[in-house]
The first five atom37 places (N, CA, C, CB, O) and aatype in JSON, in Angstrom:
{
  "aatype": [12, 2, 5, 16, 19, 13, 0, 5, 13, 12, 6, 10, 9, 14, 1, 8, 6, 13, 2, 11, 4, 19, 1, 1, 18, 1, 7, 2, 18, 1, 16, 1, 8, 13, 15, 4, 17, 3, 5, 13, 10, 15, 12, 15, 13, 0, 5],
  "atom_mask": [
    [1, 1, 1, 1, 1],
    [1, 1, 1, 1, 1],
    [1, 1, 1, 1, 1],
    [1, 1, 1, 1, 1],
    [1, 1, 1, 1, 1],
    [1, 1, 1, 1, 1],
    [1, 1, 1, 1, 1],
    [1, 1, 1, 1, 1],
    [1, 1, 1, 1, 1],
    [1, 1, 1, 1, 1],
    [1, 1, 1, 1, 1],
    [1, 1, 1, 1, 1],
    [1, 1, 1, 1, 1],
    [1, 1, 1, 1, 1],
    [1, 1, 1, 1, 1],
    [1, 1, 1, 1, 1],
    [1, 1, 1, 1, 1],
    [1, 1, 1, 1, 1],
    [1, 1, 1, 1, 1],
    [1, 1, 1, 1, 1],
    [1, 1, 1, 1, 1],
    [1, 1, 1, 1, 1],
    [1, 1, 1, 1, 1],
    [1, 1, 1, 1, 1],
    [1, 1, 1, 1, 1],
    [1, 1, 1, 1, 1],
    [1, 1, 1, 0, 1],
    [1, 1, 1, 1, 1],
    [1, 1, 1, 1, 1],
    [1, 1, 1, 1, 1],
    [1, 1, 1, 1, 1],
    [1, 1, 1, 1, 1],
    [1, 1, 1, 1, 1],
    [1, 1, 1, 1, 1],
    [1, 1, 1, 1, 1],
    [1, 1, 1, 1, 1],
    [1, 1, 1, 1, 1],
    [1, 1, 1, 1, 1],
    [1, 1, 1, 1, 1],
    [1, 1, 1, 1, 1],
    [1, 1, 1, 1, 1],
    [1, 1, 1, 1, 1],
    [1, 1, 1, 1, 1],
    [1, 1, 1, 1, 1],
    [1, 1, 1, 1, 1],
    [1, 1, 1, 1, 1],
    [1, 1, 1, 1, 1]
  ],
  "atom_positions": [
    [[90.3, 176.98, 121.24], [89.59, 175.69, 121.35], [88.44, 176.46, 120.59], [89.29, 174.94, 123.0], [87.62, 176.98, 121.36]],
    [[88.28, 176.58, 119.68], [86.15, 177.37, 119.33], [85.6, 176.56, 118.94], [85.57, 178.63, 118.1], [84.92, 177.0, 118.01]],
    [[85.33, 174.72, 119.18], [84.72, 174.17, 118.13], [83.53, 173.6, 118.62], [85.52, 173.27, 117.45], [83.66, 173.77, 119.83]],
    [[82.77, 173.19, 118.51], [81.18, 172.74, 118.88], [81.2, 171.87, 119.59], [80.27, 172.29, 117.91], [81.93, 170.88, 119.52]],
    [[80.48, 172.08, 120.28], [80.52, 170.03, 121.0], [80.08, 168.99, 120.05], [79.22, 169.6, 122.47], [80.2, 167.78, 120.26]],
    [[79.4, 169.7, 118.66], [79.01, 168.09, 118.08], [80.55, 167.84, 116.96], [76.99, 168.08, 116.86], [81.07, 166.85, 116.44]],
    [[80.82, 169.13, 116.97], [82.52, 168.97, 116.05], [83.47, 167.92, 117.01], [83.61, 170.9, 115.97], [84.23, 167.1, 116.51]],
    [[83.27, 168.13, 118.65], [83.94, 167.43, 119.4], [83.93, 166.24, 119.35], [83.78, 167.67, 120.32], [84.96, 165.72, 119.79]],
    [[82.86, 165.3, 118.83], [82.49, 164.72, 119.72], [82.75, 163.97, 117.79], [81.09, 165.09, 121.01], [83.09, 162.79, 117.64]],
    [[82.59, 164.65, 116.94], [83.02, 163.87, 115.45], [84.41, 163.75, 115.27], [82.53, 164.65, 114.09], [84.79, 163.47, 114.14]],
    [[85.54, 163.98, 116.46], [86.78, 163.68, 116.63], [87.35, 162.43, 116.81], [87.07, 164.26, 117.44], [88.37, 161.81, 116.5]],
    [[85.68, 162.2, 117.78], [85.78, 161.27, 118.5], [86.14, 159.98, 117.7], [84.66, 161.24, 119.23], [86.9, 159.04, 117.95]],
    [[85.1, 160.36, 116.33], [84.8, 158.91, 115.67], [86.02, 158.51, 114.47], [83.1, 158.97, 114.85], [86.59, 159.19, 113.61]],
    [[86.05, 157.71, 114.7], [87.8, 157.21, 113.48], [87.09, 157.08, 111.94], [88.82, 154.92, 113.94], [86.33, 156.16, 111.67]],
    [[87.51, 158.33, 110.83], [86.16, 158.05, 109.94], [87.17, 157.05, 108.95], [85.2, 159.73, 109.02], [86.77, 157.17, 107.79]],
    [[88.45, 156.03, 109.02], [88.68, 155.48, 108.3], [88.04, 153.96, 109.08], [90.04, 155.83, 107.87], [87.6, 153.07, 108.35]],
    [[88.05, 153.81, 110.42], [86.78, 152.61, 110.68], [85.55, 152.87, 109.85], [86.18, 152.58, 112.33], [85.44, 152.03, 108.96]],
    [[84.51, 153.82, 109.87], [83.33, 154.32, 109.78], [84.04, 153.87, 108.05], [82.8, 156.08, 110.56], [83.68, 152.77, 107.65]],
    [[84.47, 154.23, 107.62], [84.72, 153.91, 105.56], [84.6, 152.54, 105.46], [86.54, 154.31, 104.67], [83.83, 151.81, 104.82]],
    [[85.76, 152.28, 106.43], [86.15, 150.48, 106.52], [84.97, 149.53, 106.88], [87.34, 150.12, 107.83], [85.35, 148.37, 106.75]],
    [[83.76, 149.6, 107.27], [82.47, 149.16, 107.88], [81.48, 148.69, 106.84], [81.84, 150.31, 108.7], [80.9, 147.63, 106.63]],
    [[81.52, 150.41, 105.98], [80.4, 150.82, 104.77], [81.07, 150.11, 103.75], [80.14, 152.58, 104.32], [80.38, 149.59, 102.87]],
    [[82.77, 149.95, 103.71], [82.9, 148.87, 102.39], [82.58, 147.94, 103.02], [84.27, 148.56, 101.57], [81.88, 147.41, 102.15]],
    [[82.5, 147.14, 104.03], [82.86, 146.09, 103.94], [81.14, 145.51, 103.54], [83.79, 145.64, 105.28], [80.94, 144.6, 102.74]],
    [[79.7, 146.46, 104.48], [78.72, 146.0, 103.99], [78.38, 146.29, 102.57], [77.88, 146.3, 104.73], [77.56, 145.65, 101.93]],
    [[79.15, 147.41, 102.08], [77.75, 148.06, 100.64], [77.29, 149.03, 101.81], [75.93, 146.57, 99.8], [78.19, 148.81, 102.62]],
    [[76.79, 149.59, 102.16], [76.9, 150.53, 103.18], [76.4, 151.58, 101.64], [0.0, 0.0, 0.0], [75.2, 151.7, 101.39]],
    [[77.53, 152.3, 100.67], [76.91, 152.63, 99.87], [76.44, 152.44, 98.62], [77.13, 153.14, 99.93], [76.35, 153.38, 97.84]],
    [[76.13, 151.31, 98.34], [75.53, 150.88, 97.09], [74.47, 151.49, 96.93], [75.29, 149.6, 96.96], [73.68, 151.63, 97.86]],
    [[74.15, 152.13, 95.3], [73.24, 152.73, 94.78], [72.36, 153.91, 95.73], [72.5, 151.66, 94.29], [71.21, 154.35, 95.79]],
    [[73.84, 154.15, 96.5], [72.45, 155.76, 97.71], [73.21, 156.71, 96.37], [73.18, 156.73, 100.61], [74.35, 156.95, 95.99]],
    [[71.88, 157.02, 95.98], [72.1, 158.81, 95.37], [72.5, 160.25, 95.81], [71.04, 159.25, 95.02], [73.06, 161.15, 95.18]],
    [[72.07, 160.18, 96.96], [72.08, 161.25, 97.6], [73.22, 162.11, 98.47], [71.25, 160.96, 98.19], [74.26, 162.77, 98.44]],
    [[71.49, 161.17, 99.75], [73.12, 160.74, 100.39], [74.38, 159.74, 101.75], [73.33, 161.85, 100.64], [74.1, 159.49, 102.92]],
    [[75.23, 159.51, 101.26], [76.3, 159.01, 101.45], [75.91, 158.29, 102.93], [77.47, 160.08, 101.33], [75.02, 158.96, 103.45]],
    [[76.31, 157.07, 103.81], [76.58, 156.69, 105.0], [76.63, 157.4, 105.67], [77.36, 156.16, 105.19], [75.79, 157.57, 106.56]],
    [[77.84, 158.22, 105.43], [78.71, 158.82, 106.41], [78.52, 161.07, 106.57], [80.54, 158.13, 105.67], [79.3, 161.89, 107.04]],
    [[76.67, 161.27, 105.7], [76.73, 162.06, 105.81], [74.46, 161.74, 106.71], [77.55, 162.87, 104.36], [73.52, 162.34, 107.23]],
    [[74.92, 160.46, 106.26], [73.14, 160.0, 107.07], [73.82, 159.76, 108.44], [72.01, 158.13, 106.35], [73.2, 159.19, 109.33]],
    [[75.0, 160.15, 108.59], [75.47, 159.66, 109.4], [75.09, 160.85, 111.07], [76.99, 159.36, 108.74], [74.39, 160.75, 112.08]],
    [[75.95, 161.74, 110.55], [75.56, 163.34, 110.28], [75.17, 163.6, 110.88], [74.95, 163.92, 109.49], [75.52, 164.07, 111.96]],
    [[73.66, 163.27, 110.18], [72.82, 163.58, 110.26], [71.43, 163.62, 111.42], [72.89, 163.24, 109.45], [70.63, 164.38, 111.96]],
    [[71.87, 162.15, 111.31], [71.2, 161.57, 112.03], [71.98, 161.82, 113.35], [70.95, 160.27, 111.56], [71.57, 162.9, 113.78]],
    [[72.94, 161.29, 114.19], [74.12, 162.14, 115.06], [73.16, 163.53, 115.6], [75.74, 162.72, 113.83], [72.48, 163.7, 116.61]],
    [[73.38, 164.19, 114.71], [73.84, 166.24, 115.08], [71.75, 165.62, 115.37], [74.75, 168.27, 112.8], [71.5, 166.47, 116.23]],
    [[70.68, 165.0, 115.24], [69.35, 165.09, 115.4], [69.26, 165.21, 117.0], [68.58, 163.84, 114.7], [68.45, 165.96, 117.55]],
    [[70.1, 164.46, 117.66], [70.27, 163.46, 118.47], [70.55, 165.13, 119.71], [71.72, 161.98, 117.94], [70.81, 164.97, 120.9]]
  ]
}
């Protein structure tokens, strides 16, 4: 168990559920660099 606290926290969030919400609300529509998942990871890490 040599994972960081951040990695352990990210394991709690089901990626497929996140992607399902992104598809439903077209969250990645017209994005260029950061996907919704990348933005979520960045904002979570900043907290």
